[in-house]
C-alpha positions in Angstrom: 0.0 0.2 0.0 1.4 3.4 -1.2 1.1 6.7 1.1 2.5 9.4 -1.3 5.6 8.1 -2.7 6.3 6.0 0.5 5.2 2.4 1.4 3.0 2.0 4.6 4.6 -0.5 6.9 2.6 0.4 10.1 -0.2 2.7 11.4 -0.1 4.7 14.7 -3.0 4.2 16.7 -4.0 7.3 18.8 -6.5 5.8 21.1 -8.5 7.4 23.8 -6.2 9.6 25.4 -2.5 10.7 25.7 -2.6 11.7 29.2 -0.6 9.0 31.4 -2.9 8.9 34.5 -6.1 8.5 32.6 -4.1 5.9 30.5 -3.4 4.2 33.6 -7.3 4.4 34.8 -8.5 3.1 31.1 -6.0 0.4 31.4 -7.5 -0.9 34.9 -11.1 -0.2 33.5 -10.4 -2.3 30.4 -8.7 -5.0 31.9 -11.5 -5.4 34.3 -14.2 -5.6 31.7 -12.2 -8.1 29.6 -11.8 -10.3 32.8 -15.6 -10.3 33.4 -15.8 -10.9 29.6 -13.5 -14.2 29.4 -15.1 -15.4 33.1 -18.7 -14.7 31.9 -18.7 -16.0 28.4 -16.4 -19.0 29.4 -19.1 -19.8 32.4 -22.1 -19.6 30.0 -20.4 -21.6 27.4 -19.5 -24.2 30.0 -22.6 -24.6 31.8 -24.2 -25.1 28.4 -22.2 -27.7 27.4 -22.6 -29.4 30.9 -25.9 -29.3 31.6 -28.3 -31.4 29.8 -31.3 -29.2 30.2 -29.8 -26.5 28.6 -29.0 -28.7 25.6 -31.8 -27.2 23.2 -31.4 -24.9 20.2 -31.8 -21.7 22.2 -29.2 -22.2 24.3 -26.8 -23.7 21.3 -27.0 -20.4 19.7 -26.6 -18.6 23.2 -23.4 -20.9 23.5 -22.4 -19.9 20.4 -23.1 -16.2 20.8 -20.8 -16.2 24.1 -18.1 -18.1 21.7 -18.2 -14.8 19.2 -18.2 -12.6 22.1 -15.3 -14.2 23.4 -13.4 -14.0 20.4 -14.4 -10.8 19.2 -13.5 -9.2 22.4 -9.8 -10.8 22.0 -9.2 -9.7 18.8 -9.4 -5.8 20.2 -8.9 -5.8 24.0 -5.4 -6.9 24.2 -3.8 -4.1 21.7 -5.9 -1.5 23.7 -4.2 -2.4 27.1 -0.8 -2.3 25.2 -1.7 1.1 23.8 -2.8 2.5 27.4 0.3 1.5 29.2 3.1 1.7 26.4 4.8 4.6 24.7 4.4 2.6 21.4 1.1 2.9 19.5 2.0 1.3 16.4 0.3 -1.3 14.8 2.1 -3.2 11.9 0.1 -3.1 8.2 -0.5 -7.1 8.5 -1.4 -6.7 12.2 -3.9 -3.9 11.3 -5.3 -5.9 8.6 -5.6 -9.1 10.5 -7.6 -7.1 13.2 -9.8 -5.5 10.6 -10.6 -9.2 8.9 -11.6 -10.9 12.0 -13.3 -7.9 13.5 -15.5 -7.7 10.7 -15.8 -11.2 10.0 -16.9 -12.1 13.7 -19.3 -9.1 13.5 -21.2 -10.3 10.3 -21.4 -13.6 12.0 -23.0 -12.1 15.1 -25.4 -10.2 12.9 -26.7 -13.5 11.3 -26.8 -15.7 14.7 -28.8 -13.2 16.1 -31.4 -13.3 13.2 -31.5 -17.0 13.7 -31.9 -16.5 17.3 -35.2 -14.6 16.7 -36.4 -17.1 14.2 -35.8 -19.8 17.0 -37.9 -17.4 19.6 -40.5 -17.7 16.7 -40.9 -21.0 16.6 -40.8 -21.6 20.0 -43.8 -19.3 20.9 -45.8 -19.6 17.6 -45.3 -23.4 17.3 -44.4 -24.8 21.0 -45.8 -28.4 19.9 -43.5 -28.5 16.8 -40.3 -26.8 18.3 -38.3 -30.1 18.3 -39.2 -30.8 14.7 -39.0 -27.5 13.3 -35.6 -26.7 15.3 -33.2 -30.1 14.8 -29.9 -30.4 16.0 -28.6 -31.0 12.6 -30.5 -27.7 11.3 -28.7 -25.7 14.1 -25.6 -26.7 13.3 -25.6 -26.1 9.6 -26.8 -22.4 10.5 -24.1 -21.7 12.5 -21.7 -23.1 10.1 -23.5 -21.0 7.8 -23.3 -17.8 9.4 -19.3 -18.1 10.1 -19.0 -19.1 6.5 -21.0 -16.1 5.3 -19.5 -13.7 7.3 -15.9 -14.4 6.7 -16.4 -14.3 3.0 -18.0 -11.0 3.4 -15.2 -9.9 5.9 -12.6 -10.9 2.8 -14.8 -8.6 0.4 -14.3 -5.6 3.2 -11.0 -6.1 3.6 -9.6 -6.8 0.5 -11.6 -3.4 -0.9 -10.3 -1.4 2.5 -6.8 -2.1 2.2 -6.3 -1.2 -1.6 -7.5 2.4 -0.8 -5.0 5.0 -1.7 -3.7 6.3 1.5 -2.2 9.5 2.0 -0.8 12.1 4.7 -0.6 10.5 8.2 -0.6 6.9 8.7 -2.1 7.8 12.3 -5.5 6.2 13.0 -7.7 8.4 15.6 -8.9 5.3 17.3 -7.9 2.1 19.3 -8.2 0.0 16.6 -8.3 -0.7 12.7 -11.9 0.4 11.6 -13.9 1.5 8.5 -14.1 5.1 9.6 -10.8 5.9 10.9 -9.3 4.1 7.7 -11.6 5.9 5.4 -10.1 9.3 6.7 -6.9 8.7 5.9 -7.7 7.6 2.1 -6.6 10.5 -0.6 -10.2 9.6 -2.0 -13.0 7.3 -1.5 -13.8 5.6 -4.7 -17.4 5.4 -5.8 -17.0 1.4 -6.1 -15.7 1.2 -2.3 -19.0 3.1 -1.2 -20.8 0.5 -3.2 -19.4 -2.3 -1.8 -20.0 -0.7 2.2 -23.7 -0.1 0.7 -23.9 -4.2 -0.3 -22.4 -5.3 3.0 -24.6 -3.1 5.1 -27.6 -4.6 3.2 -26.8 -8.3 3.0 -25.2 -8.3 7.0 -26.8 -5.8 8.7 -30.1 -4.8 7.1 -31.2 -8.1 5.8 -30.8 -9.6 9.4 -32.7 -6.9 10.8 -35.6 -7.5 8.5 -35.8 -11.2 9.3 -35.5 -10.3 13.3 -38.3 -7.6 12.8 -40.7 -10.4 10.5 -39.9 -12.8 13.6 -40.9 -10.2 16.3 -44.3 -9.3 14.4 -45.1 -12.7 14.3 -44.4 -13.4 18.1 -46.3 -10.2 18.9 -49.7 -11.7 17.0 -49.1 -15.0 19.0 -48.7 -13.4 22.2 -51.7 -11.3 21.6 -53.9 -14.3 21.0 -53.0 -15.4 24.5 -55.7 -14.7 26.7 -54.4 -14.8 30.3 -52.0 -11.9 31.5 -49.5 -14.4 32.8 -49.2 -16.2 29.4 -48.6 -13.4 27.8 -45.8 -12.4 30.3 -44.2 -15.8 30.4 -44.1 -15.9 26.5 -42.4 -12.0 26.5 -39.8 -13.0 28.6 -38.8 -15.9 26.6 -37.5 -13.4 24.3 -36.9 -10.3 26.5 -33.0 -11.1 26.6 -32.6 -11.5 23.2 -34.3 -8.2 22.2 -32.1 -6.4 24.7 -29.0 -7.8 23.1 -30.4 -7.0 19.2 -31.4 -3.4 20.3 -28.0 -2.7 21.8 -26.1 -4.4 19.1 -27.5 -3.3 16.1 -28.5 0.2 17.3 -24.7 0.8 17.9 -23.4 -0.5 14.6 -26.0 1.1 12.6 -25.1 4.5 14.0 -21.6 4.0 13.1 -21.9 2.0 9.7 -24.9 3.7 8.1 -24.0 7.1 7.6 -22.3 8.6 4.8 -18.3 8.9 5.3 -18.5 12.8 4.9 -20.4 12.6 8.4 -18.0 10.9 10.3 -17.0 12.2 13.8 -14.0 10.2 15.1 -14.4 11.3 18.7 -18.0 10.7 18.8 -17.7 7.3 17.1 -15.0 6.1 19.7 -17.1 6.0 22.3 -19.8 4.1 20.6 -17.3 1.8 18.7 -16.3 1.2 22.7 -19.5 0.0 23.4 -19.8 -2.8 21.4 -16.4 -4.1 21.0 -15.3 -3.7 24.6 -18.9 -3.4 26.7 -21.2 -5.4 24.9 -19.5 -8.9 24.8 -19.1 -8.3 28.6 -23.2 -7.7 29.1 -24.5 -10.8 27.1 -23.6 -13.1 29.8 -25.4 -11.1 32.4 -28.8 -10.7 29.9 -29.1 -14.1 29.4 -28.0 -15.5 32.6 -29.5 -13.1 35.0 -32.7 -13.0 33.0 -33.0 -16.6 32.6 -34.1 -19.2 35.2 -32.8 -22.1 33.7 -29.3 -21.0 33.5 -29.4 -19.8 37.1 -30.6 -23.1 38.3 -27.6 -24.9 35.9 -25.5 -22.5 37.7 -26.5 -23.5 41.1 -26.2 -26.8 40.4 -22.8 -26.7 39.4 -21.7 -24.8 42.6 -23.6 -27.6 44.6 -21.3 -30.2 42.9 -18.0 -28.0 43.5 -18.8 -28.0 47.0 -19.6 -31.5 47.5 
């Protein structure tokens, strides 16, 4: 990749701040969040694997969501921690490309997975007697494999188009990781073909899953409204409330950053929003699906009882 008459071999990540005191505080905070992310998601995966009561499609998808969040957070956090405590804020061209590729692939895969989870809730609420037949284990495995394949194929498209842009001026990225908005800011010009690629990927990996999620929830709402008892309605809604919270938080932050034209990017504002879905969101998911889930809490109690015996 060329920058003017020079070959770009590395980028400089500015991170959040240059103040040493604030950097130390950020290091402690990010390390704490990452530790909770690792413990929370690992525990949820372990419970789902070990407890036979959780061997149903809903928890199979939740376990894969925890796996994605664990991997997703690990793409960013180690480098963020290094930036906070080290004077060397550089990242090699290859390192930037790898970080960009894996973050895109995991993010796209999670978009698909959240759509599948919405469909799973639709089947469970609308056709409870046919749930086992409609969501067999083989179908769930095939869906997850499809999501990972589709996510990383689209990540190849995005990465190859982004890192063939013509860059000029500084190689300084005003962010804590390699992402589309700050890299676009470094480009001499953004080709119309690149904008078309971004729009295509946004439509196929974000908008399409959102449409599927909305369709699933419209069906869920229609089914809930046909339930006569108030207690029955609340019970049906509680089975999908955790997923609805996850969808709102995840898609809300992604659409805010990536659905706007490049001319309206505000890197300072975007850094705050991107911190949420890269660092905080992977920590919140285990809490959303465990604190609000009776089966998971029972599995956790059973695990602790086994450990104390």
